[in-house]
N, C-alpha and C positions, 0 to 999 in steps of 0.2 A: 369861548370864543365864539365873540361879538362879529356883529355884520362885518365889520369889514375885513378883518385878517379871515373869513370865512370866505372873499371876494378877497384879498389878496392873493390867497392859497390857488384858488382856482383860475388865478391867473395866472402864477409860479405853473401852475399842473396843464396849462391849453399852452401854451410857451415852448414848455418844454419838449411837449408832447404833440408840434409845431420842428422841432427841430428834432425831437425823432424822426420824424416819417424823409423832413430834407435830407436827413443823413442816409438812413436804409434806401431813399429815392435814389442817391447817390452811389451808395455801392452797389444796384442792379446791373449800373452801369457796366460794372465789370463782370460781374458771374455769370458762368455760363451751364455749371454743378442746377436744372431743371431740379432735386428735390428740393437746396437751400432758399432758390429767385418764389417756387412754388414757397416755404416755407416763410420768407421776405412777405412776399404777396399777402400771406393771412399779416405777419403782427403789421403790415403797415393798413390793415381796416380794422386791424383791431384797436390801436394809436385812431381810427379816423373815429371807431363807434365812441372812443372812450373822450372823444372830443365834441363831436356832440352830444352830449352827455354832460358836460363842464360846459358846452353855449344855454341849453335847460334853464342845468344854475343859473349863468351869471341874469340870465334873463327876468328869474325870479327878484332877485334884487337891481332891476333895470339896470345892467352892466353889460356892454360887449365888449366880445376877445379883442388882442388886439396886437401886433406884430412881434416879434423878438423884434431885439436891438438889430443895430447893426454889424455891432462891432460883435456881438454873441454871435451870430448865425456866421460871421468870418470867423469867426474862433474855431466855429464849429465847424465850418469846411476845411478851413486850415491843416485841422487833428484826424480828419476823413481821413483824407485826400496825402495827408501825408502816413497815415498807416497801410493804405493804400499802395501808397508806394517804399516802404517798405519791404511791405509784405512779397512786391515785384520786385525790386533786386535782392534778395533775401533768395527767390527762387532763380534766377541767371544766375545768381554766382553760385546757388552748390549746382546747378546744370553746368556749371564755368570748368570749377573742380572736375565737373563729372567729366566731360570730354576732354576736358589733360590730361587728365588720370591716363583715359582709356591709349589719346595720341603720345602720355610714352609710352605706354605698354603695346601697343602697334611696329611701334620706332624698336 
C-alpha cells in the first residue's frame, strides 16, 4: 500500500469515527437507562481515542483531518432520527393496543 492509499484510508476512518460520535451523541439525548448511557459514554471515549491515533498518523504524512461531507452528515442524522422515531412509534402503538384491550375488558 502506498502512502496515498494510507492517507485516504486514514481520512475515511476519521470521517467514519466523527459520524459515529455524532450519532451516539444524538441518541444519548433520548436514553433513560443509566447502564446504556454508561456504555455509550465509553463507546464515545473509545471513538475519540481512535480519532487521536488517526490524527497522529495523519500528521506523520503531513496531513490533517477534515469534517465529514455535509450530505453524509445529513444522511446520518436522518437515518438515526428515523430509527429513533420508528422505535418511539412502535412503543406508542404497543401501549395503545394494550390500553385499547384493557378498555374492552373493562367495558
